[in-house]
N, C-alpha and C positions, 0 to 999 in steps of 0.2 A: 504493500500500500504506500502510495506517495504521501509525504508529509505536507501538511498545509501550513504555509507561512502566514502568521497573523501580523498585519502591517498597519501602523497608525498613519493616516493621512492628516497631517497637521496643517490647519488653515481653516478659513471660514468658507464653507461650501456656498457657491453662488452661481446662479444661472448666467450671470454677466461674465463669468470667467470661462472662456471656451474650453480650456483644458479640463475643468472639473467635470464636464459632461462625458469625458472620454474614458474615465477609469473603469467603469463596468465592462465596456467592450474591450478595453486594453487587457484586463485581467482574464477575461474569457479567452482572448486570443493567445495569451501566454500559456493557458492550460492546453488549448487545442494544438498549438504549434511547438511548444517547448516542454510540455508536460510539467509545468510549474504551477502549483495551486496557490493562489493568494486570497486570503480572507481579509478585506480592508475595512477599517473603521475610521470614521471622521472624528477628529479631535480639534475643537476650537482652541486657538491660541490663548483665549481667555479662561480656559479650564484651569481652576486653581490647582488641580493635581499635577500640572506640568512643573510646578515649582517644587520638585523633589523626585527622587528616583521612582517612587511608587506610581508616577504618572504613566509609565510604560511597562509596568509589571505584567508579564504574560505576553508581551509583544516580541516579535522576532525581528522587526525592522521599523524604521521611522523615515517617513518621506515628508519633508517640508515643501509643500506644494506652492504653485504660483498663486498670486492674489494679494500682494502687498499694496498699500499698507495694511498690515495685519491688525486685527482688533487689539491685540496686545503684543507690542514689540518684545516686552520682557518674556512673555510666554513662548514666542517663537525662538528667542535666544536660549531659553531654558530647555526647549526640545533639542536644540543642537548640542548644548552642553551635556545633557543626559546621555544622548546617543554616543557622543564622543568619549565621555568618561566611562561608560559601561560597555564600550566596544560593541554596541549594537549596530548592525548594518544600517547605514544612513545614506539617504539621497536627498539632495536639495536642487530644485529647478527654478529657473527664472528669478523671481524675488527671493526665493529660498537661498539661492547662491549668495546674494548680497548679505543676507543675515548670517549665513554660515561663516563668511569672512569677518563680519562684525563681531560675532561671538568669539572667534579665535583671537582677534585683535585685543578684545577687552579681557578675556579670561586667561590667555596664555602669554600674550606679547606685552602685557603691562600697559596697554593703551586704554585705560578705563574710561577715558573721555571720547573714544572713537564714536563717530556719529554717522548717520545716514541722512543724506540731503533730502530724502523724501519726507522725513519727519523732523529733522533739526537742521535746516539749511544754513543757519547762522552760527552753528557750533564752531568752536575754535579748531577742532580736529575732525574734518569731514572725510571719512574714509571712503564712503560710497558717494560718488558725485554724479551729476547729470551726464548722460552720454554725450561725447563730443560730436558724434554723428547720429542721425536719426536711425534707429534700429527696428522700430516696429514693423514687422512683416518682411524685413530684409534678411537675405541670406548672407552669412559671413563664413569665409574659409577659416578653419581653426587648425593650426599646426599643433601636433601632440609631442610632448617630450619623450625622447627615446627611453625605454625601460620603465615608463610610468604605468600606473594602473590604467589610465586613460588609453594609452597605446594598446594595452592588452585587451581592453574591453572592445575597442573598435577594430582591432586587428589591422591597423593601418597607421601611417604617420600623419595623416590629416583627415579632416572631415569637413563637410559643409553643412551648416545648421541655420535654421531660420530663428531669428531672435525677436523678442517682443518687449523686453524691459527697456525702460528709458534711463537706466542707471548702470554705472560700472565702477570698478575699483579705480581709485586715484593711483596711477602707476607709481607715484612716489612712495607709496606704502608697500608695494610688492616686495622689495628686499627685506623689509622688517618682518613681514609675515613669514617669508621663507627662512629668515634667520631664526625665527621662533619654531620652525619645524613643519609648517604647512608647505605643500608643494603646489605651485601654480603650474599645472601641467598642460594647459592648452591656451594658446594665444592667437588672436586674429592677426591679419596682415598688418595692422597698425600697432601691434605689440600689446594690445589690451588683453588682460587675463579673462578667459572665458570658461576655464575648467580649473577646479582646485581639488586636491586630495590630501589625505593624511597618511603618510607612510607608517607602517606598523599597526594600523587599525585594521580590523577584520574586513570592513568595506566602508569607506567614507569618501563620497564623491559629490561635488557640487558643480552644477552646470548652469551657465547663464542663459541657456536656451530652454525650449520646452519640448523635450522628447515625447511628451504625451501626444503631440499632434501629428506624429507620423502615422501613416495608414497601417503599418505592421509594427509589432513590438520593437521598439528602438533598442539597440545594443546596450545602452546605458540602463534602461528599465529592466531588460532581461538579466543583466549582470547583477543588479541590485536584488531582484526577486530571487535569483538563484542563491545569492549569499544569505538572504533571509531564510530560505528554505533548507539550507545546509544543516 
């Protein structure tokens, strides 16, 4: 009998977010095409149980889904921290990517004042800034670092992905995040980070694009589900 992976989808479910309508079909396709069974549960970022390890007790994986600004930035960051510290398979997409970087900057790299321009544009240290180029609906080529988890997941040295977020990492903070142990393993042709991962973690991958929107299960989603089901 195949094991069923119980996955928390962290975010506020909304009909206005196109990706949110895709999960049922996506997990059905994963079962039919890859033999991976996923039992998904929505968890609001405002759920008080996120502020503590018990928030994901019994879950096999955590996916911080698109849809920022989240109802609770603190809840979104707590989800990242719990998955990171408990070695739970973790995936973050679109807005989740920005918050994964934000959590790491604050919790690991000593940048307690790191901020996101979407919610604190006038902060002294804005880690996540408005995108320099319009991204919504545009495809960007992403080069993958050799030997990285991202390269193994895609089985290639580059990929082309459609982006929807209007925010990105300020490149000036990239070296600080990497000095702290985070690996920025995918960059577009302008050198902007589009994929991040955490070496040594069972599975920790953050992508600035939305793999939910591909017609077939995306390699990133398949790899995450496989790690959660292991």
